[in-house]
N, C-alpha and C positions, 0 to 999 in steps of 0.2 A: 623930758623931751618927748614931744608928740611924734610918734612914728607913722601913724596912719590917720589920714584926715578925710572925712566925708563932707559932702556938700549936696545941696539940691532938695532937701526936704521942704515940707510946707503943708498948707491946707488946700485941699482940692475937693470938688464936688464929686459925688458918685458918677462913674462913667468917664471921668477926666483922666489926665495923664500927668506923670511927673518923671523926671530923669534924675537919678542919683549918680554922683561921681565920687571916686575914691582914688587917692594917691598915697602910696606907701613911700617912706623915705628911701632915697637912692642909696643910702648906706646899708640897707637890708639887701644882701646879695643871696641869690639862690632861691628866690621864691618860685614854687612850683604850682601853686594854686591860689587863686583869690576868689572871694565870694561875698555874699550878702546873707546876713541872718537878721531876724527881727524878733522883738519881744513886746508883746501887748501887755497891758496892765493885768496883773494877777496870773500871767501865764509864763511858761518857760520859754527861753530863747529857742527859736527854731530856724532850721536851714531854709533859705529861700532859693538860692541859686549859686552855682560855682562854675568857674572856668579854669581849665588847666593850661599848662604851658604849651600843649599841642593844640589848643583851641577846643578841646572837648568840654562840653557843657552838661550841667545837670540842673534840673528844676524840681522843686516841690510840686506835688500834684495840684495843690491849691492855686498855683500861679502859672502853671503850664499853659501856653497859648496866649497869655496876657502880658507876661514879663519877658524881657529879653536881656541877657547879660552879654556884655562885650568887653573887650579889653586887650591890653598889650602887656602881657606878663613880663616881657623883657624890659619894659619901661615902668613896671610896678604900678600900673593903672588899670582900673576896672570901672565900668559904668553899669547901671541897671535902668533900662527903660521900662516904665510901668504904665500900661494902658488899661482902659476899662476898669479903673480902680473901684473897689467895693469898700463899704464901711469896715468890713472885717479885715481889711488890709492895714487898718490903723495900728501903728506900732512905732517903736523906735527901731530904726534900721541901722545895723552895725556892719561895717566892712571888716573883712578878715583876710589876712595874708599868711600863708603857710610857707615857712622856710625849711629847706631840706636838711641842711647841716650848718649849724646845729638845728635839731628839730624843735622849732619854736613857732607858736601861733601869735601873731600880732593882731590887736584889735583897735579899731577906732573908737572914738568917744560916743558915736551914735548921732543920728539925725532923725528928728521927729517927722513922721508922715501921718497926717490926719485926713481922713476921707469922711466928709460930712456935708449935708445940705444945710 
């Protein structure tokens, strides 16, 4: 059973924009944080951005000022607006949802983002 589903990946030219969306199953109760991670070929998965239940956000330095995370934690949804994309943003992007009790991290299957001319 798929608990977290991402959408919105694709191919875009440098300087372009993409919007990723994520929805976690309504059966997952008590999510306190949702976020986006990415993994480029040959590299470890890294944090991109998170948003908490109170709307508090965090961004990796590499995307600060270019990416914007938004969402409604109460509805188990989160989006990532990505502007001024660079080739180094190319990766599989994963949505993450953290449940408080029990302490479980849910992951989506990932969506490919490719930035290339």
